[in-house]
N, CA, C and O atoms as CSV, one atom per row, in Angstrom:
chain,resi,resn,atom,element,x,y,z
A,1,UNK,N,N,91.170,88.722,181.496
A,1,UNK,CA,C,90.467,88.295,180.287
A,1,UNK,C,C,90.096,86.861,180.363
A,1,UNK,O,O,90.854,86.043,180.885
A,2,UNK,N,N,88.961,86.538,179.860
A,2,UNK,CA,C,88.525,85.168,179.715
A,2,UNK,C,C,88.431,84.854,178.262
A,2,UNK,O,O,88.100,85.726,177.458
A,3,UNK,N,N,88.717,83.606,177.893
A,3,UNK,CA,C,88.623,83.187,176.478
A,3,UNK,C,C,88.242,81.734,176.433
A,3,UNK,O,O,88.500,80.967,177.361
A,4,UNK,N,N,87.630,81.381,175.349
A,4,UNK,CA,C,87.278,79.990,175.024
A,4,UNK,C,C,87.813,79.677,173.670
A,4,UNK,O,O,87.573,80.423,172.721
A,5,UNK,N,N,88.553,78.566,173.548
A,5,UNK,CA,C,89.138,78.157,172.265
A,5,UNK,C,C,88.534,76.834,171.843
A,5,UNK,O,O,88.402,75.920,172.657
A,6,UNK,N,N,88.170,76.726,170.590
A,6,UNK,CA,C,87.563,75.524,170.066
A,6,UNK,C,C,88.055,75.273,168.642
A,6,UNK,O,O,88.016,76.172,167.801
A,7,UNK,N,N,88.518,74.046,168.373
A,7,UNK,CA,C,88.840,73.680,167.026
A,7,UNK,C,C,87.677,73.038,166.357
A,7,UNK,O,O,87.142,72.051,166.861
A,8,UNK,N,N,87.259,73.569,165.221
A,8,UNK,CA,C,86.121,73.034,164.512
A,8,UNK,C,C,86.500,72.914,163.051
A,8,UNK,O,O,86.548,73.901,162.317
A,9,UNK,N,N,86.771,71.674,162.640
A,9,UNK,CA,C,87.250,71.446,161.282
A,9,UNK,C,C,88.581,72.097,161.084
A,9,UNK,O,O,89.511,71.813,161.839
A,10,UNK,N,N,88.723,72.956,160.109
A,10,UNK,CA,C,89.982,73.639,159.801
A,10,UNK,C,C,90.051,74.993,160.488
A,10,UNK,O,O,90.968,75.773,160.232
A,11,UNK,N,N,89.105,75.273,161.344
A,11,UNK,CA,C,89.029,76.584,162.007
A,11,UNK,C,C,89.323,76.467,163.481
A,11,UNK,O,O,88.914,75.510,164.139
A,12,UNK,N,N,90.050,77.470,164.005
A,12,UNK,CA,C,90.205,77.656,165.423
A,12,UNK,C,C,89.321,78.863,165.795
A,12,UNK,O,O,89.521,79.955,165.265
A,13,UNK,N,N,88.373,78.679,166.675
A,13,UNK,CA,C,87.467,79.700,167.092
A,13,UNK,C,C,87.886,80.189,168.488
A,13,UNK,O,O,87.964,79.402,169.431
A,14,UNK,N,N,88.148,81.467,168.601
A,14,UNK,CA,C,88.536,82.070,169.873
A,14,UNK,C,C,87.482,83.109,170.247
A,14,UNK,O,O,87.273,84.085,169.527
A,15,UNK,N,N,86.829,82.887,171.372
A,15,UNK,CA,C,85.833,83.781,171.878
A,15,UNK,C,C,86.438,84.549,173.068
A,15,UNK,O,O,86.811,83.934,174.067
A,16,UNK,N,N,86.537,85.866,172.971
A,16,UNK,CA,C,87.226,86.644,173.965
A,16,UNK,C,C,86.283,87.526,174.775
A,16,UNK,O,O,85.289,88.033,174.255
A,17,UNK,N,N,86.608,87.705,176.067
A,17,UNK,CA,C,85.878,88.568,176.915
A,17,UNK,C,C,86.825,89.337,177.828
A,17,UNK,O,O,87.730,88.754,178.424
A,18,UNK,N,N,86.620,90.612,177.935
A,18,UNK,CA,C,87.480,91.424,178.810
A,18,UNK,C,C,88.514,92.205,178.020
A,18,UNK,O,O,88.215,92.745,176.955
A,19,UNK,N,N,89.733,92.265,178.546
A,19,UNK,CA,C,90.793,93.046,177.953
A,19,UNK,C,C,91.958,92.188,177.483
A,19,UNK,O,O,92.506,91.398,178.252
A,20,UNK,N,N,92.333,92.345,176.225
A,20,UNK,CA,C,93.516,91.639,175.723
A,20,UNK,C,C,94.657,92.656,175.706
A,20,UNK,O,O,94.769,93.492,174.808
A,21,UNK,N,N,95.503,92.548,176.743
A,21,UNK,CA,C,96.515,93.580,176.960
A,21,UNK,C,C,97.826,92.922,177.324
A,21,UNK,O,O,98.013,91.712,177.194
A,22,UNK,N,N,98.724,93.768,177.784
A,22,UNK,CA,C,100.086,93.327,178.157
A,22,UNK,C,C,100.042,92.201,179.235
A,22,UNK,O,O,100.913,91.331,179.251
A,23,UNK,N,N,99.069,92.225,180.091
A,23,UNK,CA,C,98.989,91.248,181.186
A,23,UNK,C,C,98.321,89.937,180.771
A,23,UNK,O,O,98.647,88.879,181.309
A,24,UNK,N,N,97.412,89.997,179.841
A,24,UNK,CA,C,96.634,88.810,179.481
A,24,UNK,C,C,97.095,88.145,178.171
A,24,UNK,O,O,96.834,86.963,177.949
A,25,UNK,N,N,97.779,88.911,177.308
A,25,UNK,CA,C,98.144,88.363,175.990
A,25,UNK,C,C,99.173,87.258,176.049
A,25,UNK,O,O,99.088,86.372,175.199
A,26,UNK,N,N,100.159,87.206,176.974
A,26,UNK,CA,C,101.092,86.108,176.980
A,26,UNK,C,C,100.423,84.705,177.132
A,26,UNK,O,O,100.779,83.772,176.414
A,27,UNK,N,N,99.506,84.578,178.021
A,27,UNK,CA,C,98.816,83.257,178.239
A,27,UNK,C,C,97.966,82.935,177.015
A,27,UNK,O,O,97.931,81.788,176.571
A,28,UNK,N,N,97.290,83.926,176.474
A,28,UNK,CA,C,96.448,83.739,175.273
A,28,UNK,C,C,97.348,83.239,174.112
A,28,UNK,O,O,97.019,82.279,173.417
A,29,UNK,N,N,98.471,83.916,173.938
A,29,UNK,CA,C,99.408,83.525,172.858
A,29,UNK,C,C,99.882,82.080,173.094
A,29,UNK,O,O,99.929,81.288,172.153
A,30,UNK,N,N,100.224,81.740,174.313
A,30,UNK,CA,C,100.678,80.398,174.615
A,30,UNK,C,C,99.675,79.330,174.209
A,30,UNK,O,O,100.018,78.309,173.612
A,31,UNK,N,N,98.442,79.599,174.551
A,31,UNK,CA,C,97.377,78.627,174.190
A,31,UNK,C,C,97.149,78.536,172.693
A,31,UNK,O,O,96.930,77.447,172.164
A,32,UNK,N,N,97.200,79.682,171.997
A,32,UNK,CA,C,97.043,79.663,170.543
A,32,UNK,C,C,98.192,78.899,169.889
A,32,UNK,O,O,97.958,78.086,168.995
A,33,UNK,N,N,99.408,79.143,170.310
A,33,UNK,CA,C,100.511,78.450,169.746
A,33,UNK,C,C,100.429,76.945,169.967
A,33,UNK,O,O,100.718,76.145,169.078
A,34,UNK,N,N,100.030,76.594,171.163
A,34,UNK,CA,C,99.889,75.142,171.509
A,34,UNK,C,C,98.871,74.487,170.542
A,34,UNK,O,O,99.117,73.406,170.008
A,35,UNK,N,N,97.733,75.163,170.332
A,35,UNK,CA,C,96.697,74.571,169.453
A,35,UNK,C,C,97.192,74.512,168.020
A,35,UNK,O,O,96.969,73.508,167.343
A,36,UNK,N,N,97.853,75.548,167.535
A,36,UNK,CA,C,98.358,75.568,166.165
A,36,UNK,C,C,99.360,74.416,165.993
A,36,UNK,O,O,99.351,73.748,164.959
A,37,UNK,N,N,100.225,74.174,166.993
A,37,UNK,CA,C,101.206,73.083,166.896
A,37,UNK,C,C,100.506,71.722,166.940
A,37,UNK,O,O,100.922,70.796,166.244
A,38,UNK,N,N,99.444,71.587,167.751
A,38,UNK,CA,C,98.756,70.308,167.920
A,38,UNK,C,C,97.826,69.999,166.759
A,38,UNK,O,O,97.498,68.833,166.536
A,39,UNK,N,N,97.401,70.986,166.029
A,39,UNK,CA,C,96.458,70.794,164.931
A,39,UNK,C,C,96.969,71.419,163.675
A,39,UNK,O,O,96.644,72.567,163.370
A,40,UNK,N,N,97.770,70.682,162.935
A,40,UNK,CA,C,98.337,71.191,161.672
A,40,UNK,C,C,97.330,71.493,160.617
A,40,UNK,O,O,97.636,72.139,159.615
A,41,UNK,N,N,96.077,71.010,160.841
A,41,UNK,CA,C,95.018,71.225,159.864
A,41,UNK,C,C,94.325,72.621,160.054
A,41,UNK,O,O,93.486,73.000,159.237
A,42,UNK,N,N,94.668,73.356,161.103
A,42,UNK,CA,C,94.090,74.663,161.324
A,42,UNK,C,C,94.592,75.605,160.239
A,42,UNK,O,O,95.790,75.858,160.115
A,43,UNK,N,N,93.625,76.129,159.436
A,43,UNK,CA,C,93.988,77.087,158.432
A,43,UNK,C,C,93.240,78.465,158.561
A,43,UNK,O,O,93.561,79.430,157.866
A,44,UNK,N,N,92.274,78.502,159.444
A,44,UNK,CA,C,91.503,79.732,159.667
A,44,UNK,C,C,91.414,80.005,161.176
A,44,UNK,O,O,91.300,79.102,162.005
A,45,UNK,N,N,91.472,81.290,161.468
A,45,UNK,CA,C,91.333,81.750,162.857
A,45,UNK,C,C,90.126,82.674,162.898
A,45,UNK,O,O,90.108,83.701,162.220
A,46,UNK,N,N,89.110,82.314,163.693
A,46,UNK,CA,C,87.895,83.113,163.817
A,46,UNK,C,C,87.945,83.665,165.262
A,46,UNK,O,O,87.886,82.898,166.223
A,47,UNK,N,N,88.050,84.961,165.396
A,47,UNK,CA,C,88.104,85.621,166.667
A,47,UNK,C,C,86.766,86.364,166.955
A,47,UNK,O,O,86.454,87.362,166.304
A,48,UNK,N,N,86.004,85.867,167.922
A,48,UNK,CA,C,84.769,86.508,168.301
A,48,UNK,C,C,85.094,87.544,169.391
A,48,UNK,O,O,85.429,87.221,170.530
A,49,UNK,N,N,84.974,88.781,168.970
A,49,UNK,CA,C,85.428,89.892,169.861
A,49,UNK,C,C,84.226,90.662,170.478
A,49,UNK,O,O,84.379,91.772,170.986
A,50,UNK,N,N,83.018,90.026,170.413
A,50,UNK,CA,C,81.855,90.665,170.975
A,50,UNK,C,C,82.060,91.084,172.460
A,50,UNK,O,O,81.633,92.170,172.851
A,51,UNK,N,N,82.674,90.276,173.237
A,51,UNK,CA,C,82.890,90.522,174.664
A,51,UNK,C,C,84.171,91.238,174.962
A,51,UNK,O,O,84.482,91.475,176.129
A,52,UNK,N,N,84.940,91.599,173.936
A,52,UNK,CA,C,86.237,92.260,174.139
A,52,UNK,C,C,85.988,93.731,174.383
A,52,UNK,O,O,85.329,94.389,173.578
A,53,UNK,N,N,86.508,94.262,175.492
A,53,UNK,CA,C,86.296,95.668,175.819
A,53,UNK,C,C,87.533,96.505,175.531
A,53,UNK,O,O,87.429,97.730,175.464
A,54,UNK,N,N,88.703,95.889,175.357
A,54,UNK,CA,C,89.935,96.658,175.083
A,54,UNK,C,C,90.993,95.718,174.516
A,54,UNK,O,O,91.072,94.548,174.889
A,55,UNK,N,N,91.806,96.256,173.604
A,55,UNK,CA,C,92.949,95.539,173.069
A,55,UNK,C,C,94.068,96.568,172.902
A,55,UNK,O,O,93.860,97.672,172.398
A,56,UNK,N,N,95.265,96.165,173.345
A,56,UNK,CA,C,96.397,97.054,173.199
A,56,UNK,C,C,97.394,96.460,172.148
A,56,UNK,O,O,97.094,95.454,171.505
A,57,UNK,N,N,98.569,97.100,171.994
A,57,UNK,CA,C,99.498,96.658,171.002
A,57,UNK,C,C,100.022,95.234,171.247
A,57,UNK,O,O,100.303,94.514,170.289
A,58,UNK,N,N,100.154,94.831,172.483
A,58,UNK,CA,C,100.613,93.471,172.716
A,58,UNK,C,C,99.545,92.457,172.287
A,58,UNK,O,O,99.888,91.408,171.740
A,59,UNK,N,N,98.315,92.734,172.513
A,59,UNK,CA,C,97.243,91.879,172.051
A,59,UNK,C,C,97.177,91.792,170.533
A,59,UNK,O,O,97.011,90.715,169.961
A,60,UNK,N,N,97.310,92.955,169.892
A,60,UNK,CA,C,97.329,92.997,168.452
A,60,UNK,C,C,98.523,92.250,167.889
A,60,UNK,O,O,98.439,91.649,166.818
A,61,UNK,N,N,99.660,92.289,168.628
A,61,UNK,CA,C,100.815,91.511,168.192
A,61,UNK,C,C,100.628,90.013,168.220
A,61,UNK,O,O,101.117,89.289,167.353
A,62,UNK,N,N,99.909,89.562,169.233
A,62,UNK,CA,C,99.573,88.123,169.308
A,62,UNK,C,C,98.786,87.689,168.118
A,62,UNK,O,O,99.083,86.668,167.498
A,63,UNK,N,N,97.746,88.484,167.783
A,63,UNK,CA,C,96.852,88.189,166.635
A,63,UNK,C,C,97.693,88.219,165.358
A,63,UNK,O,O,97.596,87.311,164.533
A,64,UNK,N,N,98.515,89.252,165.190
A,64,UNK,CA,C,99.345,89.362,163.981
A,64,UNK,C,C,100.276,88.153,163.841
A,64,UNK,O,O,100.457,87.658,162.728
A,65,UNK,N,N,100.854,87.677,164.906
A,65,UNK,CA,C,101.707,86.511,164.836
A,65,UNK,C,C,100.939,85.321,164.347
A,65,UNK,O,O,101.486,84.558,163.550
A,66,UNK,N,N,99.742,85.103,164.748
A,66,UNK,CA,C,98.960,83.992,164.273
A,66,UNK,C,C,98.563,84.196,162.833
A,66,UNK,O,O,98.498,83.239,162.061
A,67,UNK,N,N,98.293,85.442,162.460
A,67,UNK,CA,C,97.985,85.720,161.050
A,67,UNK,C,C,99.115,85.273,160.139
A,67,UNK,O,O,98.885,84.686,159.082
A,68,UNK,N,N,100.344,85.559,160.565
A,68,UNK,CA,C,101.520,85.138,159.727
A,68,UNK,C,C,101.533,83.625,159.578
A,68,UNK,O,O,101.849,83.121,158.500
A,69,UNK,N,N,101.200,82.895,160.623
A,69,UNK,CA,C,101.174,81.426,160.514
A,69,UNK,C,C,100.032,81.010,159.635
A,69,UNK,O,O,100.154,80.038,158.890
A,70,UNK,N,N,98.914,81.721,159.699
A,70,UNK,CA,C,97.765,81.347,158.846
A,70,UNK,C,C,98.161,81.553,157.336
A,70,UNK,O,O,97.764,80.779,156.466
A,71,UNK,N,N,98.932,82.596,157.082
A,71,UNK,CA,C,99.372,82.848,155.713
A,71,UNK,C,C,100.203,81.718,155.190
A,71,UNK,O,O,100.058,81.322,154.033
A,72,UNK,N,N,101.077,81.187,156.020
A,72,UNK,CA,C,101.909,80.057,155.635
A,72,UNK,C,C,101.083,78.811,155.340
A,72,UNK,O,O,101.453,77.975,154.517
A,73,UNK,N,N,99.925,78.709,156.053
A,73,UNK,CA,C,99.083,77.543,155.884
A,73,UNK,C,C,98.027,77.783,154.783
A,73,UNK,O,O,97.243,76.884,154.481
A,74,UNK,N,N,98.004,78.932,154.210
A,74,UNK,CA,C,97.028,79.278,153.155
A,74,UNK,C,C,95.639,79.630,153.707
A,74,UNK,O,O,94.632,79.493,153.012
A,75,UNK,N,N,95.601,80.080,154.956
A,75,UNK,CA,C,94.297,80.362,155.567
A,75,UNK,C,C,93.995,81.828,155.739
A,75,UNK,O,O,94.704,82.687,155.215
A,76,UNK,N,N,92.955,82.107,156.464
A,76,UNK,CA,C,92.452,83.476,156.632
A,76,UNK,C,C,92.104,83.778,158.117
A,76,UNK,O,O,91.864,82.874,158.918
A,77,UNK,N,N,92.089,85.049,158.431
A,77,UNK,CA,C,91.727,85.585,159.731
A,77,UNK,C,C,90.427,86.303,159.656
A,77,UNK,O,O,90.188,87.109,158.758
A,78,UNK,N,N,89.561,85.996,160.636
A,78,UNK,CA,C,88.260,86.648,160.706
A,78,UNK,C,C,87.981,87.229,162.110
A,78,UNK,O,O,88.337,86.634,163.128
A,79,UNK,N,N,87.349,88.377,162.129
A,79,UNK,CA,C,86.859,88.915,163.359
A,79,UNK,C,C,85.328,88.947,163.334
A,79,UNK,O,O,84.731,89.385,162.351
A,80,UNK,N,N,84.694,88.482,164.415
A,80,UNK,CA,C,83.244,88.335,164.449
A,80,UNK,C,C,82.711,89.217,165.553
A,80,UNK,O,O,83.293,89.330,166.632
A,81,UNK,N,N,81.574,89.846,165.249
A,81,UNK,CA,C,80.795,90.620,166.166
A,81,UNK,C,C,81.589,91.780,166.842
A,81,UNK,O,O,81.440,92.037,168.037
A,82,UNK,N,N,82.409,92.446,166.057
A,82,UNK,CA,C,83.220,93.554,166.602
A,82,UNK,C,C,82.297,94.759,166.891
A,82,UNK,O,O,81.565,95.233,166.022
A,83,UNK,N,N,82.370,95.237,168.170
A,83,UNK,CA,C,81.686,96.446,168.498
A,83,UNK,C,C,82.396,97.598,167.848
A,83,UNK,O,O,83.537,97.442,167.414
A,84,UNK,N,N,81.754,98.782,167.760
A,84,UNK,CA,C,82.388,99.898,167.073
A,84,UNK,C,C,83.764,100.292,167.576
A,84,UNK,O,O,84.639,100.628,166.778
A,85,UNK,N,N,83.974,100.256,168.889
A,85,UNK,CA,C,85.228,100.601,169.477
A,85,UNK,C,C,86.366,99.664,169.062
A,85,UNK,O,O,87.435,100.090,168.623
A,86,UNK,N,N,86.088,98.386,169.220
A,86,UNK,CA,C,87.096,97.349,168.890
A,86,UNK,C,C,87.352,97.349,167.327
A,86,UNK,O,O,88.488,97.245,166.866
A,87,UNK,N,N,86.259,97.467,166.574
A,87,UNK,CA,C,86.431,97.505,165.143
A,87,UNK,C,C,87.330,98.664,164.697
A,87,UNK,O,O,88.176,98.522,163.814
A,88,UNK,N,N,87.117,99.793,165.332
A,88,UNK,CA,C,87.935,101.019,165.007
A,88,UNK,C,C,89.410,100.768,165.330
A,88,UNK,O,O,90.284,101.109,164.533
A,89,UNK,N,N,89.688,100.176,166.489
A,89,UNK,CA,C,91.055,99.881,166.843
A,89,UNK,C,C,91.705,98.908,165.834
A,89,UNK,O,O,92.850,99.110,165.429
A,90,UNK,N,N,90.980,97.873,165.439
A,90,UNK,CA,C,91.452,96.911,164.482
A,90,UNK,C,C,91.695,97.551,163.099
A,90,UNK,O,O,92.688,97.266,162.429
A,91,UNK,N,N,90.766,98.410,162.703
A,91,UNK,CA,C,90.902,99.096,161.395
A,91,UNK,C,C,92.065,100.047,161.401
A,91,UNK,O,O,92.840,100.100,160.446
A,92,UNK,N,N,92.198,100.832,162.518
A,92,UNK,CA,C,93.300,101.763,162.617
A,92,UNK,C,C,94.693,101.039,162.650
A,92,UNK,O,O,95.715,101.617,162.280
A,93,UNK,N,N,94.687,99.807,163.090
A,93,UNK,CA,C,95.896,98.993,163.155
A,93,UNK,C,C,96.163,98.294,161.840
A,93,UNK,O,O,97.189,97.623,161.716
A,94,UNK,N,N,95.283,98.417,160.841
A,94,UNK,CA,C,95.510,97.834,159.542
A,94,UNK,C,C,94.930,96.440,159.359
A,94,UNK,O,O,95.149,95.822,158.317
A,95,UNK,N,N,94.192,95.924,160.348
A,95,UNK,CA,C,93.653,94.596,160.222
A,95,UNK,C,C,92.586,94.460,159.156
A,95,UNK,O,O,92.331,93.341,158.708
A,96,UNK,N,N,91.944,95.546,158.721
A,96,UNK,CA,C,90.971,95.424,157.667
A,96,UNK,C,C,91.586,95.047,156.391
A,96,UNK,O,O,90.882,94.573,155.499
A,97,UNK,N,N,92.932,95.235,156.223
A,97,UNK,CA,C,93.600,94.788,155.012
A,97,UNK,C,C,93.959,93.332,154.984
A,97,UNK,O,O,94.119,92.750,153.912
A,98,UNK,N,N,94.094,92.709,156.194
A,98,UNK,CA,C,94.556,91.320,156.220
A,98,UNK,C,C,93.537,90.379,156.812
A,98,UNK,O,O,93.813,89.185,156.933
A,99,UNK,N,N,92.332,90.882,157.197
A,99,UNK,CA,C,91.317,90.040,157.766
A,99,UNK,C,C,89.946,90.434,157.198
A,99,UNK,O,O,89.795,91.373,156.416
A,100,UNK,N,N,88.968,89.653,157.644
A,100,UNK,CA,C,87.597,89.922,157.236
A,100,UNK,C,C,86.768,90.073,158.498
A,100,UNK,O,O,87.041,89.443,159.520
A,101,UNK,N,N,85.736,90.933,158.409
A,101,UNK,CA,C,84.803,91.164,159.561
A,101,UNK,C,C,83.519,90.479,159.203
A,101,UNK,O,O,83.068,90.567,158.061
A,102,UNK,N,N,82.908,89.787,160.164
A,102,UNK,CA,C,81.638,89.039,159.921
A,102,UNK,C,C,80.691,89.261,161.075
A,102,UNK,O,O,81.075,89.696,162.161
A,103,UNK,N,N,79.428,88.945,160.799
A,103,UNK,CA,C,78.420,89.121,161.842
A,103,UNK,C,C,78.314,87.941,162.769
A,103,UNK,O,O,77.856,88.106,163.899
A,104,UNK,N,N,78.715,86.747,162.348
A,104,UNK,CA,C,78.592,85.557,163.216
A,104,UNK,C,C,79.589,84.500,162.845
A,104,UNK,O,O,80.022,84.414,161.696
A,105,UNK,N,N,79.953,83.699,163.811
A,105,UNK,CA,C,80.836,82.552,163.611
A,105,UNK,C,C,80.232,81.605,162.595
A,105,UNK,O,O,80.949,81.095,161.733
A,106,UNK,N,N,78.955,81.358,162.670
A,106,UNK,CA,C,78.301,80.422,161.734
A,106,UNK,C,C,78.392,80.942,160.307
A,106,UNK,O,O,78.566,80.153,159.378
A,107,UNK,N,N,78.281,82.224,160.116
A,107,UNK,CA,C,78.445,82.809,158.744
A,107,UNK,C,C,79.846,82.490,158.227
A,107,UNK,O,O,80.001,82.089,157.074
A,108,UNK,N,N,80.824,82.656,159.030
A,108,UNK,CA,C,82.213,82.387,158.608
A,108,UNK,C,C,82.386,80.901,158.315
A,108,UNK,O,O,82.992,80.548,157.303
A,109,UNK,N,N,81.872,80.025,159.168
A,109,UNK,CA,C,82.028,78.596,158.985
A,109,UNK,C,C,81.383,78.136,157.668
A,109,UNK,O,O,81.879,77.244,156.980
A,110,UNK,N,N,80.264,78.782,157.352
A,110,UNK,CA,C,79.585,78.412,156.082
A,110,UNK,C,C,80.462,78.798,154.870
A,110,UNK,O,O,80.503,78.091,153.863
A,111,UNK,N,N,81.153,79.932,155.001
A,111,UNK,CA,C,81.958,80.457,153.891
A,111,UNK,C,C,83.250,79.712,153.692
A,111,UNK,O,O,83.727,79.611,152.562
A,112,UNK,N,N,83.841,79.181,154.758
A,112,UNK,CA,C,85.068,78.487,154.597
A,112,UNK,C,C,84.801,77.012,154.352
A,112,UNK,O,O,85.740,76.234,154.186
């Protein structure tokens, strides 16, 4: 999996490509944790999943862990450009109850 992380104001934007699974999620988690620790002002996580082709329970666990931290900071979790397959996985995992789905990162940035 390839990913790009960018802090923009109070948001951390993660753009994902490939598969977020047992093999790739530990490094992704490590980078997210590092950025959350380095930037106490991060209150929102925007995950662009347009290029994500697969996510398993370990990948969902990484995202859920960051969601819990966002809650402590009073922030929100957003998924952007979810294709039908990934959106279905996220919804079946209950993420529609704790996150928002959006069409673009710029839409989310305007709202927050």
